[in-house]
Every structure is written in C-alpha cells, then in structure tokens.
N, C-alpha and C positions, 0 to 999 in steps of 0.2 A: 467547368462550371459553364452553365450554358451564357451565353451572348448573345444579349436581339442585336438584329440589325440596324446597321446606321452609327455612329458612335454621336453622344452631346460635351458640354462644356466638360471643361477638367474639374474632377472631383474636387474638393477644395477639402482641411485636413477637418474640416464643422461644413455640418449638414443640419439646414432644421425638418424634426418630423416629418412636416406638412411636404418637402420637397419627394418625400418618398410614396411610391406608386408601389401596394402590395399586391402580392402573388397567390391567389388560390395555389391546393392542389400542395405538390411536392412531398419531401420522405416525412417520416415520423421522427418528431424531434420533441426531447423532454425539456420541460426546465431546470437548472442544474439548482445552486447554492447561491449562485450572482445573482439569475433572471427571473423575471416574472411571466417573461416572452421570448419563445426563437422564432422571427418569421422572416422568410424570403421577400425580397421589393426589388424594384427597379429605380436603382440613384438616378442621380443626375447627368449623369456620364454616360447612362446606358446599358451600362454592365450590374448582372446580379449578384446581390450580396445576401447575407444572414444578417437580422436585423437582432441582436443580440439587448434586450432590453435590458436594465438594472431594477433590481427590487428597490424600494425604500431604503431603507438600510444599510446595500450597497451604495446609494448615493450619496447618503449620510458618511460615510468611510471615503470614496475616493479621495483620489489627490487630482486634481484635473490635470497642474499642470505638467507630471511627470508621464499621464496620458498622452498629452500633446507631443511632450516631448517625443517617445514613443513610437508616435504615429509619423512622425517627422525625420526620427532614423533612420525610419524603412523607407520613404521619400529620396532620401538621399546617399541611398544605397546606390555602388554602379547595379546597371542594370543585369549580369546576370548575374551578383549577389542577390538581388531584389527576387528575383528568379525563383534561386533556389529557398529562401524562405518562403515565399508565399507556397511552394510546392513539399515543404516540410510540417509549417507553423500555421492555423488561423491568425494570425496575427493582424491588431485593428488598424484597419486602413485609413476610418474617419468616424470621428466620433458626431455622435447624432442630441443638436444641440447645439447650445454656445462656448465661449471661452469662459462664459463665468455658471454655468447650468448643463450639468452633458447628462438626459437622459438614457444613453446608450453606445455603442460601437455599430459597425459595421465590419463584416469579417467573410474571408471569402470560407464557403462551400467545402468542404473534403468531396474529392471525385467520385464518381457511381459507381468505382470498383469498394470502397470502403462501406459501400449497405448492401444491405442481403436481404431479399425476399421472404417475408412470412407471408404465412396465412393467420390471417385472425381469428376469433374465438367465431365471428358473423360469418366466416368465412371471402373476405374480402383480403387481396394481398396487398401489403402495404411494405414499402421500403425503409427498414433500420436501420440506423449506420451501429457499424458492426467495432462496439470500444474492447480494451485491450482486457476489458476482467474476463470477457469469452474462452481468453486461453487460462484462467483459472481451474474450467470445467473438467471431471472426469469422466470416465467412456461411456461409465453407467448416467448420471447427470446429462451424459451430451445428447444419451439415445432417446434420454424422457423429453428433451427438448428440440430433440429431430424429428420425432416423431409429431408433439404438438401442433408446431409451427409448420411442418413440412421445410426445415431447412438441410440445403444439398450438405450443408461441411458443419456437424456441429461442436464435432469434438477436433483437437490439434494436437500433434504428439510433439512432443520436448521437442526434436529438430525444430518443428516450424513457433513454438515459439521462441525458443532462443534467438530466433533469424529473425523474425519482428521486434523480439527486445534490442538484439544487437541492431536495426535500424532506429529505434527510439534511440538508442541509445547514441549513434549519429547525431541525430538533430542537438544531441543535452549536449555534444563533445563541440559541436558548431555556436552552435549560441554560445559556449565558456566562451568560446573562441572571439566572439565576437561584443565580447562583454555582458551576457547575461545570463543571469541563472533561471532555470523553469520557475524552479520555487512550490507555488501547488500540483507537483508531480504526484499524480496515482493514478491505477490504472482503469478508471474513467473519464480523464483527460485525456486520452488521445485516442485515434479511430485508426484502424488495419485492413490492411487487404494481402494475401500470398499470393494474387492473379494480376500479372501474367509472374514476378516475384515480389516479395514480399516486400512492404514499403509500411507507412504510421505516418500518422496528418495529428501533433498535437493540436491541443483544442482549451480553450481558455487560455490563451499568451499573453490577457491585459490583464493576468500573476502573476506573470514575467518581474524581476526585478533585473535593475543595473547592478554589475558588481563595483559601481563606486557611488552608490546614490539610492533614495527611496524610489520604490514602483509607487502605479498605481493605488495595490490593494493593498492593505496591513498583512504581514506573517500569519495566513491563518489555517492548522493544521487541523485535515477530520482524525476523527478518532482512530480510525484505522493507519492514521501513515503519521500519528505524533513523532516528533523529533524526541529521543531521551529528556530525561526532565531538563539537565544543562543547558541545552538546545531551546529549548522552546522560547519562542517570545525574543529570540535574533532573528536579527535578517536574515534570509532566504541569501545562498550562497553556491558556488558547486560542490561545495561539502554534502551541503543538504539533501545537492542533487543525486549525486553518490547516495548516499544514508538511502535514498526513497527507491531509487531504482537497485540498491540492493535485495530492497524489500519484494520490489512489481517480482523479479527472476526468482526468488525462495517461493513466494506465492503461487505464481504461474508452476513452477517446477513439482512442488507440490499441490495444487492443483484444489489451493484453499485461499480466500479470500481474509482470510481471518489469523491464521497464523500468529503465532509470537516466536515458534521453536523452531530455528533450521534444524533442519534433520541434513545432516552433513551425506550420509551413506548414498540418501537419494538424490543428493544435487552432484554427488560425484562418481554418478551411474553418469552422467551425461555428461561432462566436464571435466579438466580439470582437475585435479586434490588441490592444486596450490589457490587454483580460482576460483573452488569451494567457500576455502581459506578467506581469502580475500573480500568477499560475498558478505561471510557471515560476519568477519569482522567491521564491515563499512556499516553491518546492520546491528551491531553493538554499542557502536563509539566512535569518534573521527575514524574518518579514512587514513589508512598505515600505507608507509613510503612506499611510492612505485604502484599505488590505485589508477592512477590514468593511464600508464603505459599500460597494465596488465587489461582495464578495462576495453580503451582503445584498440588493442590487440583483440580482445572479443570482440568488440564491433565489429571487423574486419574480420573474422572467421568464422562467426555463427551463419549468416546469411548466405556464402559459400557452400555450406551442408546440406542447406534443401536443393537441388538440381531438378527440374519437375515435379515430377512426383517421386522421388528415389530422395531419401530421411537417411543421413548420416550426422553422427555424433564426432567428438572429439573429448579422448578420457586420455589417464593416462594411460591404458594397455595398449589405445589405439590412437593413432595418427585421425581413421578416418574409417568407421566401425557401423555395416549399417543399420540402421536401425526398423524394427517392423511399423509395417500399417495398423494402427490400432492400439498399440503396446503402448502403458501408461511408465512411467519413472516410479511408478509410488507402488509397493506391495501390496499384493490382492488382500482385502481386509481379514483383518485377525494376526494375519502374519509380522513380528515385528524386526526391523532392522537390528543388522546385529554387532550394532554400537560406532562412537562414533571418529574410532580410528579405521572399523571397516569398510572399504571401499567396494559398495557395490556392482554387480555386473550386469550388463542395459540382459533386455528379458534376450534370450534363444530367439536366430533364427529359425523358422520353423524347418526341420530338415529334407532332404529330398526323400522322394518313394523309393521303397528300397533298402536304407538304410538301415534298417531294421534285419534285412536278412543278410546285410555283409556284420554287421557286426555276433550276427549266429554263428555265420560261414568259420571266423576268427575264434571264436568262444570250441568250436568243434574240432578244430587244426590244435590247437592245445591241449585237447583232452588226451586228443591221439600221439602228440606228444608225448606228453607225459605216460602214457601206457606203455608205450613201444619201449621206453627204458626206461620200464620200472620204476619211477618216478608217481605211480600212484601211490594211495596212502593205502595199507589192507589192516 
C-alpha cells in the first residue's frame, strides 16, 4: 500500500464521499457482482485505499449495522492480530456514507506482488490482479495466454496450486478461529503471488459472516459455487467454507473451473488418497468427521513443498517426490484415467542422458548368460 507523506486525522468508521481524494492511474480493476466502481483514493487519514462503490441493488440488500460491527471488530483487535488480518484480507476499513445510508466501503489494495504486468491489445503495459482462477489453466491454455499478453509465468504446476490453496486455507481457518466464515468463497475472490513465497489475499470480505449472527450481505452463491440443494439459502458457516474450498482444490488440480465431477485418480497423483477422499466427500455433502484437522495439516504441508523453483508432491507412495516443471496432473487428451480406485502416479522425471545405454548393457549381459548356460530356446 502506498503511504503519502504526513498523517491526517484519525479515520472514522464512516466517511463521506466528498472527503475522498480520488487518484488517477493505478492497476486495472474490474467491477465485481456487488460493485459499480473500484477507485483508488486518499482518505482523511492520508492513507490510500480502494473505494468499492456498491451497485444500487447491493445497497438495497445491505445490512448497515452488521457492516459497521465488522469495521469496529477490526479496530478493536490487538495490534498484532489486526496486522495479520490486514495481511490476509481486504477487510472493510471504513464505510463511505453515513450510519443511515452507505454507498460503499474502503479496503486496502493487495500488495504489488499480487499483480502481473500484461501487454494490452494496444501495446500498453497494464498491471492486473492475479486471481486464483489462473490456477485452473492447462499448460496449453497458459501458453496461448502467455503469448498473447506477454506474461512471464502463465502456468502453475500442481505443487504451486496446492501451495497457494494451502495459504488460502490458512486464512479460512484463521477467520474461523476468530468467529467468521468467508461465505462467498470462490476463485475470483482472492489474489495470489508465488514470489518470494506463495501467499494469498482474500477479497470481498464484506461478504464474510459472523458465526453467531447475520452478516452485511445476504447469502448468495454464484452458479458454479452453489451449495447442495438442501443447504442453499442457509447461513454461511465453516461447513460451507470447506465445501467451497474442496471444489477450489478439485477445479485447480483438474484445470477447469466448471467441473462438478472429481477425478480421484488425478487428485491422488498430487496428494495422499485419504486427503483426496476427504475433499471429494466435502464437495458432495457436509464435511466428514476430522475434516478440520486433515485440512489444517494440508495447509501446513503444501506451502513447504515449493522450495524456490523446486517443486515436490506428497502422495501415498512418496513423502516428497520431485515434480517436473511444466507438467500437469491431468492425463493427455484422449487418455482416460484408470478408475476411481487406482492411484495415478506422477509424471516421470526426465531420465539422465546415457540411461538408454545402461538398459541396453543389462539386456546384453542377460543374453550372454542365457547362451552360456544353454537356456536360450532352440
């Protein structure tokens, strides 16, 4: 976040729109489902924030008192926990408007590492946020995007996918421990970086819900992130977060944001089979017993499997197995996985030069033995 020189007055829980000084330029940001404008501005405290202005239909459904309680909750956190929240989440800092009518909220912008440089069709260089749905790209699609936009890295191998999702899960668990559910959890609602290490930043946090009461927004799910029929319309909670997180993992590993069919063999290529089964069960219905502990363990392990540019997986056969750069967990087009009970092995690491000569030498020795001992068929 950019900090202009000098400090202004203390930022109140509500500020009027005329008190904001809007800033030209900055990254390219698209409006979301709740917003009709995202603009950088300087607030009365001389800090720069992102002003998220609500659509009229969002304002009509907004519960102002829960929003103001959310803002006050952050302010009342101990300093260390408030810093932790701000590092993980675009939490509402202040409401824009009055206690009777709110037009939008101020949030902190993700740091520079979570934006990537792209070349537009006109040749202009722009900064665009790196959303988690980029983890669903296949190598082929990533290559096309890299060529079109001149992006340095467009494909993220499975260890990167899981490391980033592990960091997202840490944020989800942190919020649960502090009394909040994410609610509107989907891949477009978080951005990430892998430099210098995998990290995530959760967006649209005004959709978060206290675990003991209503949140500012009604519980609405996009079509691709709808809960099972029997849970639709129910309040968001930890169970709905684990359900959506399971589908985030499945869709990133299987490299499609649209699938509703988990492929166990593909998942088991990059993680332990018991964890794959838990994620599949989470995506089917209510989380099974022990889900929290299993997912907490995964969140601790996955980020440690990316060491600089060296990538590893943790599967049934391997505690730490190297993963080749550029390889997907998905089988090549036209190749079917071998069924739900079969664990697919990870792609082989390319053999060293000269290994073909070693195999030929072994075969020649075996032929000599067969001839010498008269075992060769006549």
